A tleap script that builds the chain and sets N, CA, C and O, in Angstrom:
source leaprc.protein.ff14SB
mol = sequence {
  NMET ARG LEU PHE ARG SER ILE PRO ARG ASN
  VAL TRP ILE LEU GLY LEU VAL SER LEU LEU
  THR ASP VAL GLY VAL GLU MET ILE TYR ALA
  LEU LEU SER THR GLN SER GLU LEU ILE THR
  GLN ILE ASP ILE ILE ILE ASN LYS THR ILE
  LYS LEU CYS SER CGLU
}
set mol.1.N position { 22.434 89.773 15.670 }
set mol.1.CA position { 23.385 89.428 14.632 }
set mol.1.C position { 24.007 88.063 14.893 }
set mol.1.O position { 24.259 87.284 13.973 }
set mol.2.N position { 24.245 87.799 16.161 }
set mol.2.CA position { 24.864 86.535 16.530 }
set mol.2.C position { 23.932 85.353 16.231 }
set mol.2.O position { 24.385 84.257 15.900 }
set mol.3.N position { 22.627 85.597 16.356 }
set mol.3.CA position { 21.627 84.563 16.099 }
set mol.3.C position { 21.692 84.113 14.643 }
set mol.3.O position { 21.615 82.919 14.357 }
set mol.4.N position { 21.833 85.066 13.724 }
set mol.4.CA position { 21.869 84.731 12.304 }
set mol.4.C position { 23.109 83.928 11.937 }
set mol.4.O position { 23.051 83.054 11.072 }
set mol.5.N position { 24.207 84.213 12.577 }
set mol.5.CA position { 25.456 83.496 12.275 }
set mol.5.C position { 25.461 82.079 12.849 }
set mol.5.O position { 26.224 81.221 12.405 }
set mol.6.N position { 24.606 81.847 13.834 }
set mol.6.CA position { 24.571 80.513 14.439 }
set mol.6.C position { 23.737 79.533 13.614 }
set mol.6.O position { 23.786 78.326 13.854 }
set mol.7.N position { 22.976 80.039 12.647 }
set mol.7.CA position { 22.163 79.170 11.786 }
set mol.7.C position { 23.071 78.574 10.711 }
set mol.7.O position { 23.786 79.312 10.033 }
set mol.8.N position { 23.052 77.250 10.546 }
set mol.8.CA position { 23.933 76.603 9.567 }
set mol.8.C position { 23.660 77.051 8.126 }
set mol.8.O position { 22.546 77.446 7.783 }
set mol.9.N position { 24.680 76.980 7.313 }
set mol.9.CA position { 24.592 77.410 5.915 }
set mol.9.C position { 23.530 76.618 5.152 }
set mol.9.O position { 22.809 77.183 4.330 }
set mol.10.N position { 23.429 75.312 5.421 }
set mol.10.CA position { 22.435 74.481 4.731 }
set mol.10.C position { 21.007 74.958 4.994 }
set mol.10.O position { 20.151 74.888 4.112 }
set mol.11.N position { 20.757 75.435 6.198 }
set mol.11.CA position { 19.428 75.940 6.540 }
set mol.11.C position { 19.135 77.212 5.755 }
set mol.11.O position { 18.019 77.388 5.267 }
set mol.12.N position { 20.118 78.102 5.625 }
set mol.12.CA position { 19.942 79.319 4.821 }
set mol.12.C position { 19.646 78.970 3.367 }
set mol.12.O position { 18.755 79.557 2.754 }
set mol.13.N position { 20.391 78.016 2.813 }
set mol.13.CA position { 20.190 77.610 1.417 }
set mol.13.C position { 18.812 76.997 1.237 }
set mol.13.O position { 18.120 77.308 0.267 }
set mol.14.N position { 18.405 76.136 2.150 }
set mol.14.CA position { 17.084 75.519 2.077 }
set mol.14.C position { 15.981 76.579 2.165 }
set mol.14.O position { 14.983 76.495 1.450 }
set mol.15.N position { 16.155 77.562 3.029 }
set mol.15.CA position { 15.178 78.644 3.144 }
set mol.15.C position { 15.088 79.465 1.870 }
set mol.15.O position { 13.994 79.843 1.450 }
set mol.16.N position { 16.236 79.746 1.247 }
set mol.16.CA position { 16.251 80.510 0.001 }
set mol.16.C position { 15.575 79.729 -1.123 }
set mol.16.O position { 14.797 80.296 -1.890 }
set mol.17.N position { 15.865 78.441 -1.224 }
set mol.17.CA position { 15.235 77.607 -2.250 }
set mol.17.C position { 13.728 77.554 -2.031 }
set mol.17.O position { 12.961 77.625 -2.991 }
set mol.18.N position { 13.303 77.433 -0.793 }
set mol.18.CA position { 11.879 77.403 -0.476 }
set mol.18.C position { 11.213 78.722 -0.867 }
set mol.18.O position { 10.121 78.719 -1.436 }
set mol.19.N position { 11.854 79.834 -0.569 }
set mol.19.CA position { 11.314 81.152 -0.926 }
set mol.19.C position { 11.169 81.285 -2.443 }
set mol.19.O position { 10.128 81.727 -2.930 }
set mol.20.N position { 12.206 80.906 -3.188 }
set mol.20.CA position { 12.155 81.010 -4.641 }
set mol.20.C position { 11.099 80.086 -5.235 }
set mol.20.O position { 10.446 80.441 -6.217 }
set mol.21.N position { 10.925 78.911 -4.651 }
set mol.21.CA position { 9.891 77.990 -5.111 }
set mol.21.C position { 8.508 78.589 -4.897 }
set mol.21.O position { 7.656 78.522 -5.783 }
set mol.22.N position { 8.281 79.172 -3.729 }
set mol.22.CA position { 6.991 79.811 -3.444 }
set mol.22.C position { 6.709 80.954 -4.419 }
set mol.22.O position { 5.586 81.097 -4.904 }
set mol.23.N position { 7.719 81.758 -4.703 }
set mol.23.CA position { 7.538 82.874 -5.642 }
set mol.23.C position { 7.190 82.341 -7.025 }
set mol.23.O position { 6.297 82.866 -7.689 }
set mol.24.N position { 7.902 81.286 -7.464 }
set mol.24.CA position { 7.626 80.697 -8.772 }
set mol.24.C position { 6.223 80.135 -8.871 }
set mol.24.O position { 5.551 80.317 -9.886 }
set mol.25.N position { 5.778 79.458 -7.836 }
set mol.25.CA position { 4.427 78.882 -7.832 }
set mol.25.C position { 3.383 79.992 -7.891 }
set mol.25.O position { 2.395 79.880 -8.617 }
set mol.26.N position { 3.599 81.061 -7.129 }
set mol.26.CA position { 2.643 82.177 -7.153 }
set mol.26.C position { 2.592 82.827 -8.535 }
set mol.26.O position { 1.518 83.224 -8.989 }
set mol.27.N position { 3.732 82.941 -9.204 }
set mol.27.CA position { 3.754 83.533 -10.542 }
set mol.27.C position { 2.997 82.655 -11.535 }
set mol.27.O position { 2.236 83.160 -12.360 }
set mol.28.N position { 3.207 81.348 -11.454 }
set mol.28.CA position { 2.512 80.425 -12.356 }
set mol.28.C position { 1.016 80.439 -12.071 }
set mol.28.O position { 0.207 80.445 -12.998 }
set mol.29.N position { 0.645 80.444 -10.790 }
set mol.29.CA position { -0.771 80.474 -10.429 }
set mol.29.C position { -1.441 81.745 -10.963 }
set mol.29.O position { -2.554 81.690 -11.487 }
set mol.30.N position { -0.766 82.883 -10.828 }
set mol.30.CA position { -1.327 84.140 -11.324 }
set mol.30.C position { -1.499 84.092 -12.838 }
set mol.30.O position { -2.497 84.579 -13.372 }
set mol.31.N position { -0.530 83.509 -13.522 }
set mol.31.CA position { -0.612 83.409 -14.979 }
set mol.31.C position { -1.768 82.512 -15.399 }
set mol.31.O position { -2.518 82.858 -16.311 }
set mol.32.N position { -1.919 81.368 -14.748 }
set mol.32.CA position { -2.986 80.433 -15.105 }
set mol.32.C position { -4.360 80.990 -14.774 }
set mol.32.O position { -5.301 80.800 -15.545 }
set mol.33.N position { -4.493 81.668 -13.651 }
set mol.33.CA position { -5.802 82.212 -13.295 }
set mol.33.C position { -6.188 83.331 -14.253 }
set mol.33.O position { -7.364 83.482 -14.584 }
set mol.34.N position { -5.221 84.111 -14.697 }
set mol.34.CA position { -5.502 85.164 -15.676 }
set mol.34.C position { -5.965 84.551 -16.982 }
set mol.34.O position { -6.906 85.048 -17.600 }
set mol.35.N position { -5.315 83.475 -17.410 }
set mol.35.CA position { -5.706 82.820 -18.649 }
set mol.35.C position { -7.086 82.195 -18.529 }
set mol.35.O position { -7.864 82.240 -19.482 }
set mol.36.N position { -7.407 81.616 -17.383 }
set mol.36.CA position { -8.717 80.985 -17.237 }
set mol.36.C position { -9.819 82.046 -17.241 }
set mol.36.O position { -10.904 81.803 -17.769 }
set mol.37.N position { -9.554 83.218 -16.658 }
set mol.37.CA position { -10.545 84.295 -16.691 }
set mol.37.C position { -10.747 84.769 -18.127 }
set mol.37.O position { -11.873 85.055 -18.533 }
set mol.38.N position { -9.673 84.852 -18.888 }
set mol.38.CA position { -9.771 85.265 -20.286 }
set mol.38.C position { -10.570 84.246 -21.093 }
set mol.38.O position { -11.413 84.620 -21.909 }
set mol.39.N position { -10.307 82.968 -20.868 }
set mol.39.CA position { -11.037 81.909 -21.565 }
set mol.39.C position { -12.515 81.965 -21.198 }
set mol.39.O position { -13.373 81.782 -22.063 }
set mol.40.N position { -12.823 82.216 -19.929 }
set mol.40.CA position { -14.221 82.324 -19.493 }
set mol.40.C position { -14.913 83.495 -20.181 }
set mol.40.O position { -16.055 83.366 -20.623 }
set mol.41.N position { -14.238 84.630 -20.276 }
set mol.41.CA position { -14.834 85.795 -20.933 }
set mol.41.C position { -15.055 85.532 -22.422 }
set mol.41.O position { -16.084 85.922 -22.974 }
set mol.42.N position { -14.103 84.879 -23.070 }
set mol.42.CA position { -14.260 84.543 -24.491 }
set mol.42.C position { -15.439 83.599 -24.675 }
set mol.42.O position { -16.216 83.758 -25.616 }
set mol.43.N position { -15.583 82.616 -23.786 }
set mol.43.CA position { -16.694 81.676 -23.855 }
set mol.43.C position { -18.032 82.400 -23.707 }
set mol.43.O position { -18.989 82.087 -24.414 }
set mol.44.N position { -18.100 83.360 -22.796 }
set mol.44.CA position { -19.340 84.127 -22.614 }
set mol.44.C position { -19.673 84.910 -23.881 }
set mol.44.O position { -20.826 84.939 -24.311 }
set mol.45.N position { -18.675 85.539 -24.471 }
set mol.45.CA position { -18.902 86.302 -25.708 }
set mol.45.C position { -19.382 85.384 -26.826 }
set mol.45.O position { -20.300 85.738 -27.565 }
set mol.46.N position { -18.778 84.220 -26.958 }
set mol.46.CA position { -19.189 83.270 -28.000 }
set mol.46.C position { -20.630 82.828 -27.781 }
set mol.46.O position { -21.422 82.795 -28.724 }
set mol.47.N position { -20.967 82.492 -26.560 }
set mol.47.CA position { -22.339 82.048 -26.263 }
set mol.47.C position { -23.364 83.143 -26.531 }
set mol.47.O position { -24.444 82.865 -27.055 }
set mol.48.N position { -23.036 84.388 -26.177 }
set mol.48.CA position { -23.962 85.495 -26.448 }
set mol.48.C position { -24.108 85.727 -27.946 }
set mol.48.O position { -25.203 86.007 -28.434 }
set mol.49.N position { -22.994 85.608 -28.679 }
set mol.49.CA position { -23.045 85.779 -30.141 }
set mol.49.C position { -23.915 84.701 -30.779 }
set mol.49.O position { -24.722 84.991 -31.662 }
set mol.50.N position { -23.753 83.471 -30.337 }
set mol.50.CA position { -24.561 82.368 -30.872 }
set mol.50.C position { -26.039 82.605 -30.569 }
set mol.50.O position { -26.901 82.379 -31.418 }
set mol.51.N position { -26.321 83.062 -29.351 }
set mol.51.CA position { -27.704 83.326 -28.963 }
set mol.51.C position { -28.296 84.444 -29.808 }
set mol.51.O position { -29.450 84.345 -30.223 }
set mol.52.N position { -27.543 85.503 -30.074 }
set mol.52.CA position { -28.038 86.610 -30.903 }
set mol.52.C position { -28.271 86.168 -32.351 }
set mol.52.O position { -29.245 86.580 -32.981 }
set mol.53.N position { -27.377 85.333 -32.870 }
set mol.53.CA position { -27.506 84.882 -34.252 }
set mol.53.C position { -28.642 83.893 -34.439 }
set mol.53.O position { -29.178 83.780 -35.542 }
set mol.54.N position { -29.020 83.180 -33.401 }
set mol.54.CA position { -30.076 82.191 -33.534 }
set mol.54.C position { -31.470 82.796 -33.365 }
set mol.54.O position { -32.466 82.131 -33.647 }
set mol.55.N position { -31.552 84.024 -32.918 }
set mol.55.CA position { -32.877 84.664 -32.738 }
set mol.55.C position { -33.415 85.213 -34.009 }
set mol.55.O position { -34.510 85.777 -34.023 }
savepdb mol mol.pdb
quit
């Protein structure tokens, strides 16, 4: 307990900001990767449809 109290307040704030930044980046990355997978699947469906219609 004494160890935690010896850490300056600025260090705690910097650590909290860093943690929140990491969480935000991970959320954005997950959102973008999900969208790119969806776009890839839509592209595959479009290409297969075009191939079926051209035969």
